[in-house]
C-alpha positions as CSV (number, residue, x, y, z in Angstrom):
1,M,8.1,-30.9,-45.9
2,R,6.3,-28.0,-47.6
3,P,2.5,-28.3,-47.9
4,F,0.8,-27.3,-51.1
5,S,-2.9,-27.0,-51.7
6,G,-2.5,-27.7,-55.4
7,L,-0.1,-28.8,-58.1
8,A,2.6,-26.2,-58.6
9,L,3.6,-27.1,-62.1
10,S,6.9,-25.3,-61.9
11,L,7.8,-27.8,-59.2
12,A,5.9,-30.8,-60.5
13,L,7.1,-31.0,-64.0
14,A,10.5,-31.3,-65.8
15,S,10.4,-31.2,-69.5
16,G,13.0,-32.4,-72.1
17,A,14.3,-35.8,-73.0
18,A,16.6,-36.2,-69.9
19,L,15.9,-36.2,-66.3
20,A,15.9,-32.8,-64.6
21,Q,18.3,-32.3,-61.6
22,Q,20.2,-35.5,-62.1
23,P,21.9,-36.6,-58.8
24,G,25.7,-36.7,-58.6
25,P,27.8,-39.7,-59.7
26,S,28.6,-40.7,-56.1
27,L,25.5,-42.7,-55.7
28,S,25.7,-46.5,-55.9
29,A,23.2,-48.9,-57.4
30,E,22.4,-49.9,-53.8
31,D,21.6,-46.3,-53.0
32,Y,19.0,-46.2,-55.8
33,R,17.6,-49.5,-54.8
34,R,17.2,-48.5,-51.2
35,D,15.4,-45.3,-52.3
36,A,13.0,-47.3,-54.4
37,L,12.3,-49.6,-51.4
38,S,11.6,-46.5,-49.2
39,I,8.7,-45.4,-51.3
40,D,6.2,-47.9,-49.8
41,P,6.9,-46.8,-46.2
42,L,6.6,-43.1,-47.3
43,I,3.2,-43.8,-48.7
44,A,2.1,-45.8,-45.6
45,A,3.2,-43.0,-43.3
46,N,2.1,-39.9,-45.3
47,Y,-0.6,-40.7,-47.8
48,A,-3.8,-39.2,-46.3
49,Y,-6.3,-41.4,-48.1
50,L,-5.3,-45.0,-47.3
51,D,-8.9,-45.6,-46.3
52,R,-9.6,-45.8,-50.1
53,F,-8.0,-49.2,-50.1
54,P,-9.0,-52.6,-48.5
55,N,-7.6,-52.8,-44.9
56,G,-6.2,-49.3,-45.2
57,R,-3.1,-50.4,-47.1
58,A,-1.9,-49.0,-50.4
59,P,-2.0,-51.7,-53.2
60,T,1.1,-53.2,-54.5
61,T,1.9,-56.1,-56.9
62,P,4.7,-58.7,-57.2
63,R,5.7,-57.1,-60.5
64,L,6.3,-53.7,-58.9
65,Q,8.0,-55.3,-55.9
66,A,10.4,-57.0,-58.3
67,E,10.9,-53.7,-60.2
68,A,11.9,-52.0,-56.9
69,E,14.5,-54.6,-56.2
70,A,15.9,-54.2,-59.7
71,V,16.3,-50.3,-59.5
72,H,20.0,-49.4,-60.0
73,D,20.2,-45.8,-61.3
74,A,18.3,-42.6,-61.6
75,A,16.3,-43.6,-64.7
76,T,15.1,-46.9,-63.2
77,L,14.3,-45.2,-59.9
78,L,12.1,-42.6,-61.6
79,L,10.4,-45.2,-63.8
80,Y,9.6,-47.3,-60.8
81,A,8.4,-44.3,-58.8
82,E,6.1,-43.2,-61.6
83,R,4.6,-46.7,-61.9
84,R,4.4,-47.2,-58.1
85,L,2.4,-44.0,-57.7
86,A,0.2,-44.8,-60.6
87,L,-1.1,-47.8,-58.7
88,L,-2.7,-45.4,-56.2
89,A,-5.0,-44.2,-59.1
90,D,-4.7,-40.7,-57.6
91,P,-3.8,-37.8,-60.0
92,H,-2.5,-35.8,-57.0
93,A,0.2,-38.5,-56.3
94,I,3.1,-37.7,-58.7
95,T,6.9,-37.5,-59.0
96,G,8.8,-34.3,-58.9
97,R,10.5,-34.9,-62.2
98,S,9.6,-36.9,-65.3
99,F,10.6,-38.4,-68.6
100,S,9.8,-36.7,-71.9
101,D,7.5,-39.6,-72.7
102,S,5.8,-39.9,-69.2
103,W,2.0,-40.0,-69.1
104,A,0.4,-36.6,-69.1
105,I,-0.6,-35.2,-65.7
106,V,-4.4,-35.3,-65.4
107,P,-6.4,-33.0,-65.3
108,S,-3.7,-30.3,-65.9
109,Y,-2.8,-31.7,-69.3
110,A,-6.1,-33.5,-70.2
111,D,-8.9,-32.2,-72.4
112,L,-11.4,-35.0,-71.9
113,W,-13.3,-36.1,-68.8
114,I,-14.3,-39.7,-69.2
115,E,-16.6,-41.8,-67.0
116,P,-17.1,-45.5,-67.5
117,E,-20.7,-46.8,-67.9
118,G,-20.3,-50.5,-67.9
119,E,-18.2,-51.2,-71.1
120,V,-19.0,-47.8,-72.5
121,Y,-16.6,-44.9,-71.8
122,R,-18.7,-41.7,-71.8
123,I,-17.2,-38.2,-72.4
124,T,-18.9,-36.0,-69.8
125,A,-16.9,-32.9,-70.3
126,V,-14.5,-31.4,-72.9
127,R,-12.0,-28.7,-72.0
128,D,-12.7,-25.3,-73.7
129,G,-10.2,-24.3,-76.3
130,S,-8.4,-27.7,-76.2
131,P,-7.4,-29.9,-79.2
132,A,-10.4,-32.1,-78.6
133,A,-12.8,-29.1,-78.4
134,R,-11.3,-27.6,-81.6
135,A,-11.8,-31.0,-83.3
136,G,-15.5,-30.9,-82.5
137,V,-15.6,-33.5,-79.7
138,T,-18.5,-32.9,-77.4
139,A,-19.9,-34.2,-74.1
140,G,-22.2,-37.1,-74.6
141,E,-20.1,-38.9,-77.2
142,T,-18.2,-42.1,-76.3
143,L,-14.5,-42.9,-76.6
144,V,-14.3,-46.1,-78.5
145,R,-10.6,-46.8,-79.2
146,I,-7.2,-45.5,-78.0
147,D,-4.4,-45.9,-80.6
148,G,-6.6,-48.5,-82.3
149,A,-7.3,-50.6,-79.2
150,P,-10.8,-50.8,-77.7
151,V,-10.9,-48.6,-74.6
152,A,-11.8,-51.4,-72.2
153,R,-8.9,-53.5,-73.5
154,A,-6.5,-50.5,-73.2
155,V,-7.6,-49.9,-69.6
156,D,-7.2,-53.5,-68.7
157,A,-3.7,-53.5,-70.3
158,Y,-2.8,-50.4,-68.4
159,W,-3.5,-52.1,-65.0
160,R,-2.0,-55.5,-66.1
161,D,1.2,-53.7,-67.1
162,L,1.5,-52.7,-63.4
163,G,0.8,-56.2,-62.3
164,L,-2.8,-55.6,-61.2
165,E,-4.5,-58.6,-62.8
166,A,-8.0,-57.8,-61.4
167,G,-8.0,-54.3,-62.9
168,G,-8.2,-51.0,-61.2
169,D,-10.0,-47.7,-61.4
170,A,-11.3,-47.7,-65.0
171,G,-12.2,-44.0,-65.1
172,Y,-8.7,-42.9,-63.9
173,A,-7.0,-45.1,-66.4
174,A,-9.2,-44.0,-69.3
175,R,-8.5,-40.4,-68.5
176,V,-4.7,-40.9,-68.3
177,L,-4.7,-43.0,-71.6
178,A,-6.8,-40.4,-73.4
179,A,-4.5,-37.6,-72.3
180,G,-1.6,-39.6,-73.7
181,R,2.1,-39.5,-73.6
182,R,3.8,-36.1,-73.4
183,D,5.9,-36.5,-76.5
184,R,3.4,-37.6,-79.1
185,P,-0.1,-37.0,-80.5
186,R,-3.1,-39.1,-79.5
187,V,-5.1,-41.2,-81.9
188,L,-8.6,-41.5,-80.5
189,T,-11.8,-42.9,-82.0
190,F,-15.1,-41.4,-81.0
191,R,-18.7,-42.4,-81.5
192,D,-21.2,-39.6,-81.6
193,T,-24.8,-39.7,-80.3
194,A,-26.0,-40.8,-83.7
195,G,-23.7,-43.8,-83.7
196,A,-21.2,-42.5,-86.3
197,E,-17.5,-43.1,-85.6
198,R,-14.5,-40.9,-86.4
199,T,-10.8,-41.3,-85.6
200,L,-8.9,-38.1,-84.7
201,T,-5.2,-37.5,-84.3
202,L,-5.0,-34.9,-81.5
203,D,-2.0,-33.0,-80.2
204,N,-1.2,-33.6,-76.5
205,L,-1.6,-30.6,-74.3
206,Y,2.1,-30.3,-73.7
207,A,2.6,-29.7,-77.5
208,A,-0.5,-27.6,-77.8
209,G,0.6,-25.1,-75.2
210,G,-1.6,-22.5,-73.5
211,G,-0.2,-19.4,-75.1
212,D,1.0,-16.3,-73.3
213,R,-2.2,-15.5,-71.4
214,P,-2.5,-13.0,-68.5
215,P,-3.1,-14.4,-65.1
216,V,-6.7,-13.1,-65.1
217,E,-9.1,-11.6,-67.6
218,A,-12.0,-9.3,-66.7
219,R,-15.1,-8.4,-68.7
220,R,-18.3,-6.7,-67.9
221,G,-21.7,-8.0,-69.0
222,P,-25.4,-7.8,-68.1
223,E,-24.7,-9.9,-64.9
224,G,-21.9,-7.7,-63.7
225,L,-18.1,-8.1,-63.6
226,T,-16.6,-11.5,-64.5
227,I,-13.0,-12.3,-63.7
228,A,-11.6,-15.5,-65.2
229,F,-8.5,-17.2,-63.9
230,N,-6.2,-18.6,-66.6
231,D,-4.8,-21.6,-64.6
232,S,-3.0,-19.0,-62.6
233,L,-3.6,-19.8,-58.9
234,G,0.1,-20.7,-58.5
235,D,1.3,-17.6,-60.4
236,D,3.1,-14.9,-58.4
237,R,1.5,-12.3,-60.6
238,T,-2.0,-13.3,-59.9
239,V,-2.6,-11.3,-56.7
240,A,-1.7,-8.0,-58.3
241,A,-3.6,-8.9,-61.5
242,F,-6.7,-9.8,-59.5
243,D,-6.5,-6.7,-57.4
244,A,-6.3,-4.6,-60.6
245,A,-9.4,-6.4,-62.0
246,M,-11.3,-5.9,-58.8
247,S,-10.6,-2.2,-58.9
248,Q,-12.9,-2.1,-61.9
249,A,-15.9,-3.4,-59.8
250,R,-18.6,-0.8,-59.1
251,P,-19.9,-0.5,-55.5
252,G,-22.3,-3.3,-54.9
253,E,-21.9,-4.8,-58.4
254,P,-22.2,-8.6,-58.8
255,V,-18.8,-10.2,-59.3
256,T,-18.4,-13.7,-60.9
257,L,-15.2,-15.6,-60.4
258,D,-14.6,-18.0,-63.2
259,L,-12.5,-21.0,-61.9
260,T,-13.3,-23.3,-64.8
261,D,-9.7,-23.3,-66.0
262,T,-7.7,-23.9,-62.8
263,P,-6.7,-27.6,-63.1
264,S,-3.1,-27.1,-61.9
265,G,-4.0,-25.9,-58.4
266,G,-1.8,-23.3,-56.8
267,D,-1.0,-21.6,-53.6
268,T,-3.2,-20.7,-50.6
269,V,-1.6,-17.2,-50.7
270,V,-3.4,-16.5,-53.9
271,A,-6.7,-18.0,-52.7
272,R,-6.6,-16.1,-49.5
273,A,-5.8,-12.9,-51.3
274,V,-8.9,-13.4,-53.6
275,M,-11.2,-14.3,-50.7
276,G,-9.9,-11.4,-48.6
277,W,-11.8,-9.0,-50.9
278,F,-15.1,-10.5,-49.7
279,V,-14.8,-10.6,-45.9
280,T,-14.9,-7.9,-43.2
281,E,-13.6,-10.1,-40.4
282,A,-11.7,-13.4,-40.0
283,R,-13.7,-16.2,-41.5
284,P,-13.0,-20.0,-41.7
285,Y,-12.8,-21.4,-45.2
286,Q,-11.2,-24.9,-45.1
287,V,-10.4,-27.6,-42.6
288,H,-7.1,-29.5,-42.6
289,R,-6.3,-32.9,-41.1
290,L,-2.7,-34.2,-41.0
291,M,-2.8,-37.9,-41.1
292,A,1.0,-38.6,-40.8
293,E,1.1,-37.1,-37.3
294,E,-2.0,-39.0,-36.3
295,R,-0.5,-42.3,-37.4
296,Q,2.8,-41.6,-35.7
297,T,1.4,-40.4,-32.3
298,G,-2.1,-41.8,-32.2
299,V,-3.4,-38.2,-31.6
300,P,-5.4,-36.5,-34.3
301,R,-4.3,-33.1,-35.6
302,Q,-6.9,-30.9,-37.3
303,W,-7.2,-27.2,-37.8
304,I,-9.3,-24.6,-39.5
305,E,-7.7,-22.2,-41.9
306,E,-9.1,-18.7,-41.9
307,V,-9.2,-15.9,-44.4
308,L,-8.7,-12.3,-43.2
309,P,-9.8,-9.0,-44.7
310,R,-7.2,-7.1,-46.7
311,P,-6.6,-3.4,-46.1
312,A,-8.1,-1.2,-48.7
313,R,-9.3,-4.3,-50.6
314,A,-13.1,-4.8,-50.1
315,H,-16.2,-5.5,-52.1
316,A,-19.7,-5.8,-50.7
317,G,-21.6,-6.9,-53.8
318,P,-22.9,-10.5,-54.4
319,V,-20.3,-13.1,-55.5
320,R,-20.9,-16.0,-57.9
321,V,-18.4,-18.7,-58.7
322,R,-18.2,-20.9,-61.8
323,V,-16.5,-24.3,-61.6
324,G,-16.2,-27.5,-63.6
325,R,-14.1,-30.6,-64.2
326,W,-11.0,-28.4,-64.8
327,T,-11.4,-26.7,-61.4
328,G,-8.7,-28.6,-59.5
329,S,-7.0,-28.7,-56.1
330,M,-6.5,-25.0,-55.0
331,G,-9.3,-24.1,-57.4
332,E,-11.5,-26.5,-55.5
333,G,-10.3,-25.0,-52.2
334,L,-11.1,-21.5,-53.4
335,A,-14.6,-22.7,-54.4
336,I,-15.4,-24.3,-51.1
337,G,-14.0,-21.3,-49.3
338,L,-16.1,-18.8,-51.2
339,D,-19.1,-21.1,-50.7
340,A,-18.4,-20.9,-46.9
341,L,-18.4,-17.1,-47.3
342,G,-21.9,-17.2,-48.9
343,A,-21.0,-17.1,-52.6
344,R,-23.2,-19.1,-55.0
345,V,-21.1,-21.8,-56.7
346,T,-22.3,-23.4,-59.9
347,G,-21.0,-26.0,-62.4
348,C,-20.2,-28.9,-60.2
349,P,-18.7,-31.5,-60.1
350,M,-15.1,-30.3,-60.0
351,A,-12.0,-32.4,-60.5
352,G,-12.3,-34.0,-57.1
353,L,-8.5,-34.0,-56.4
354,L,-7.6,-35.3,-53.0
355,G,-6.0,-33.3,-50.3
356,A,-3.0,-31.0,-50.0
357,I,0.3,-32.2,-51.5
358,Y,3.5,-32.5,-49.5
359,D,7.0,-32.8,-51.1
360,L,8.8,-36.0,-49.8
361,P,12.3,-36.2,-51.1
362,L,13.9,-39.6,-51.1
363,E,16.9,-39.8,-48.8
364,R,19.8,-40.6,-51.2
365,S,18.8,-39.5,-54.7
366,G,16.7,-36.5,-53.8
367,L,14.0,-37.6,-56.1
368,T,10.8,-35.9,-54.8
369,I,7.6,-37.9,-54.3
370,K,4.5,-35.7,-54.1
371,L,1.6,-37.1,-52.0
372,P,-1.6,-35.7,-50.6
373,A,-0.7,-35.7,-46.9
374,E,-3.5,-33.5,-45.6
375,R,-7.2,-34.4,-45.8
376,L,-9.2,-31.3,-46.7
377,S,-12.9,-30.6,-46.1
378,T,-15.4,-27.7,-46.0
379,V,-16.0,-25.9,-42.8
380,S,-19.2,-28.0,-42.5
381,G,-17.2,-31.2,-42.6
382,V,-17.8,-32.3,-46.2
383,P,-14.6,-33.8,-47.8
384,R,-13.5,-31.3,-50.5
385,E,-13.5,-33.9,-53.2
386,A,-17.2,-34.7,-52.3
387,F,-18.4,-31.1,-52.4
388,R,-21.3,-30.4,-54.7
389,C,-22.9,-27.1,-55.6
390,A,-26.2,-26.2,-53.9
391,P,-29.2,-26.6,-56.1
């Protein structure tokens, strides 16, 4: 198992109409069925956040249990795996490959953050530069209909389709539904603060694309040097690009790190390289707890990860950090690490993604299930997903 502190999109996604990395023809229908039935034990052994559920057991439904028994090939296995993980209502629990019409990964490919307020679905944040933002959608509006259906009805149908008759996390479902299917536009109806409604057809973010942006962009203003990360915390080029940007910093100059576009997570190598500029000795930045080992042995395992100074890479000026709803996973880890180092973090709440992802390949087909297997917290013991900026 390889641990990840965020979503590495190069590993998490497979585009195109067919499944990526199809297994060979030697597998039988029984092989696929047994892989499907192995997913529940994998979740029970490895998912770090079972305490979210009653009695510490991941929810399942008779419908999904029947679907598992009916799995017979690669396509039905992947479809079942996607649906089984969806029942966790955890955007950090995903499959390693996908269909061209799978639901979009949230928040990486979402442009609306939606929170239910009773029967009202309030938009609390809109992603900068996204199709929704370009169409004029703003925070404070409400989402009224998705593809013509009232949002509450669409959310209820989402959970009922998985066999969860009593419903599930309404906010999670609304965000997934609003992000849409990967192969088609979204038709969303909004109500503005004056009560006027309008229906918009918006590209999904897979079609919209992000352009060929550099890993980081630096600019100097009245408040010093700002370095913005372009969803690049998993990009091998980011360390060199960040070092080059930091070489522009003047001695003692305030530096602002803009993490507001880091929803896809990344790698701790990049995060530690960034933080290494701002320490002169080993400093703790994040606490890990591996729940699988604790369940297996009854003995807790927890450790503190440290950041070390980097030779010839140092800056002594004040550091500020900007975050938001599209600061996710490793972006959140970098934010809490910089907070532990004394940086001022503003813009909370963040995406609130749970834990560090481990790749768990199914024994026969090789289909990868990605689950948050480590619990993560600040050095002061606050769960990462519960971190809030200081006033």
